[in-house]
Residue, then its C-alpha position, 0 to 999 in steps of 0.5 A: m573596832s577591828a578585830n585586831a584592835i586592842s579594847p580600852v579596858a585591856a590597854r588600861w590594864i596592861r599600861a597600869w602592869l607595864i608601870l608596875l614593871g617599870l617602876m620595880v626595873y627602875a628600883t631593881i636598877l637602883v638597888g643594883g648600883a648601891t650593891r655594886l658601890t657597896d661591893s656587895g655582888l659577891s656575897i651570895t656565892e650560888w645562884q638558886p632562882v627558887t630556893g634563894a629566896l629565902p634568906p638565912l634564917n637562923d645562926a648555923a645557916w648564916a655560919a654556912e652562908f659566910n663560910k662559902y663567902r670566905e672562899t671567894t677571892q674578894y674575901k682573901l684579898m679585900n675583906k679578910g677578918m671581917e664580922m659576921s655583921e659586916f658580911q650580913f650588911i653586903y649579904w642583905w644588898e645582894w639578896g634584896h637585888r636578887q628578890l626584887g628580880r624574882v618579884i619582877g619575873l613573877v609580876a611579869v609572868l602571871g600578868l602575861a598569862f592573865f592577858a592571854a587568857r582574857r584574849w587581850l593579846v591582839g595585833g602582835l601585842g602577844w609577841k612583843l609582851t612575851g619578847l618583853v618577858a623572855l628579855g627579863g629571863l635573859q637578864g636573870a641569866i646574865g646576872w649569874w654569868m656576871v657573878a660567876s666572873g668573881m667566883g672560882d679560880t680568879d684574881r678579881v676582888s669584883v665582877a668583870p666590868y664588861r659583864l656589869m656593862t652588859h647587865f646594866s645595859l640590859a636592864l636599861l633596854i628592858l625599861c626602854v622597851i617598857t616605856w615604848l610600849w606603854l607610850s604605844l598603848g596610850g592611844r595617843e600618836g607621835a608628833s608630826a615631826p619635821d624630817k630633821a627630828r627623827p636622826w636628832a631624837f634617835g641619834l640622842l637615844a643612841l648616844v644616851f645608851v651608849q654614855m650609860a653603858a660607859g658609866a656602867l664600865v666606870a662604876g665596875l672599876d670604881a674609876g670614878r674614885t680614881y680620877t677626882d680632879w676636873p676638867l683635867m685628869a691627874g693635871e693631864l687633858v688626856p691622861s698618859h696612861y690611856i692605853q695601859a701596856d699590860l692591857g692594850v685594846r682591852s684599856l677601853f673595857e678595863g682601863r680606869a683612865a680610859t674608861q673615865f676619859n671615855h665617859r667624860f667625853l661622851a658627856y661633853t658630846l651628849w651635852a653639846l648636842s642636846l643643846v643644839a637638838a633643842w635649838q634646831l627643834r625650837g617651834s616644832a611640835l618636838a620643841r617641848p620634850a627636846a628642850v626637857l631632854a637638854g635639861l635633864v642632860s644639863l643637870q647630869a652633867v653638873w651633878g656628874i661633876l659634883t659626883l666626881l669632885n666628891a670621890a663618887p660617895l654612895e649618895l651622890a653616886l646613886v642619884h647620878q645613876g638614877l638621874g641617867v635612867i631619867v634622862t634615858l627615859a626623856a630620850v626614849y619619849l623624844a624618839w617615840r614623839a619623832s616616830s611618826r610622820g605628819p602634816e608638818a613633815a610633808 
């Protein structure tokens, strides 16, 4: 074994740590989705990474938190007169989301320190895992940047959609990096992929990522509850308010019609290309992962239509989001399998 080769024992421990991180990030994405869909994200008005780990423990503390929330625009315009029990409901969603982030950070830092102490971070692995942990720290800062958009002197009753998209996209990127590292430490090489496989695999991964980001904009604007007919939108093929006069080009990020139309169009494109890719890669070493990805994209498309027709209720919307993450990971796996060259590519 070379000095830069990781030992089997170290690989097993690090892969187990990555699985734990991946599962927690996935759970955080789902809890974050529920936090958005229940309009809970602005219930905690301060960013206290350490002291905020403790929730209110008595009536006086709850009253103090509620009074802070009463100063927000969301309360004044949307929730004025809400009861303490209603406030506690949205508070617990946001607190749970933040608490998961704290636990992930703790597990990430302690794991990295342990691996460094054992001298397992060889061959550039230390830089890769340190970068992963740094992305997690950045995610916490972006989370507050997102929440801050709905605080102070603003007419917003929710967070800025583009900031929500940034927060969600970074979480998804972190999960993709975790998956890629886990696969790379598994001791298995990528497939002997034909030349045409790499463009298909990485192109689909990029398109899936863009589609997931577009979905975050739809969620941030509640656009999925605005146009609930299909295949048309309010009876039109292309909505007449695609570009709103008051928003201009910002309609692409802040307009309900534009964001939902874009999300639909990207879905159709991804669906078609995933099926074509599965056909193109039939008979190759990537036939099965390509077929699995096409099947998952098809299931996600059908579930998305079902969610839309039912005006995106919490349960259906969360399944749609959770399945979208699984589609992304399937695309990561296909890209990883296609990332090496072998005899078949020659």
